[in-house]
N, C-alpha and C positions, 0 to 999 in steps of 0.2 A: 096510394103512390106517395104524398106528401107526408106518409106515416115512413117511408122506407126514406127517405131525404134525411129527416129527423134522427133518424134510429143512427144512419150512414153518419150527420154530422156528431152527434153524442158519441158515438162509436172511434173516430177520429181524434176526438178530445180528449177520452179518454185514453187511448191510446200515445197519446201526443206527452198526455202527463205522467203516465207511467214509465216514457221513454226518458224521462226531464227525473222522475226519481233516479232511476237505475243510473244518471249520467253522474245524477250529484252523488250518491254513494261512490262511484268509483273514481271520485275527485280527490279523496282523501278525506280527514276525519281537522275539525274547526278545534279550537281549545282558546278557552276564556279561562282568564288569567286574571289576579286582580281583589281589592279592597274597596269596599264602599264604608265611608266612614263619615260619621253622622253625632258627631262631638253632643253631647247635652248640654246643659244646663248645670250649672251646680248650685245647693241648697248654699245659703250665705248664715250658715249656723255658728260661726266665730268658734269650729271642735265642738263643738255641745252639742245634747241632740233640740230638738226642736218637739215641745211637749204643749197640747190643744187639754186645755180643764173643759170635761164637761157637765162639769157637778155632779150630782146625784138622780139619775135618770132610775123610774121606776121600772120595773120587769114586766110588769104590764102592758106597757103600754111598747113597748116592743114581739106581741103576739106574734106578728105575722111577718114576712119577707117587706112587704112594700111601706112598714113603719114610718113614721117619723115623728122626731122627737123638735123641740126646739132647735131656732140654727145660733150656734156661736160662730160669732165672726173672728179669725185668725189673719196671723197673714206669716209668707213665705216669703222670704228677700232670695233672689236667685243670681245669680252670676254668670259671664262667660258666657251670657245669648245670643245668639244673632237677631240684629234688631226689626227683623224683617218674621222671622217667628212665631207661628204661635203656640201657645206652649197650652200642656195638658196634663192634670196630673189623676193619676189611680189610685185609690185608696185601698186598702184589702184586711178587714178584720178578721180576727177563730172567735170560734165558737165558744161557747163557757162563758164562766163569771167568774171572779173572784171574793171572796170570800174575808 
């Protein structure tokens, strides 16, 4: 008897949810338009390139993707950043070497 009551409640809820979906479809289409703008900071390099000299690194020191060399401190000056914004920089390199 308890199972029949549970099935009746579940069946009723399922039928009600399907009726709601059908009603929502018949109501029309809702379209969103606009742009989300998030201006980034600018590198303040006075119009030139920013160069970081890592010196000479022995190729044998870079045999694995987890290899590390000595740290090379450098500074990147940014302008136009909101004060409450955290800054994150991603650096990508290319494979190969120069001769």
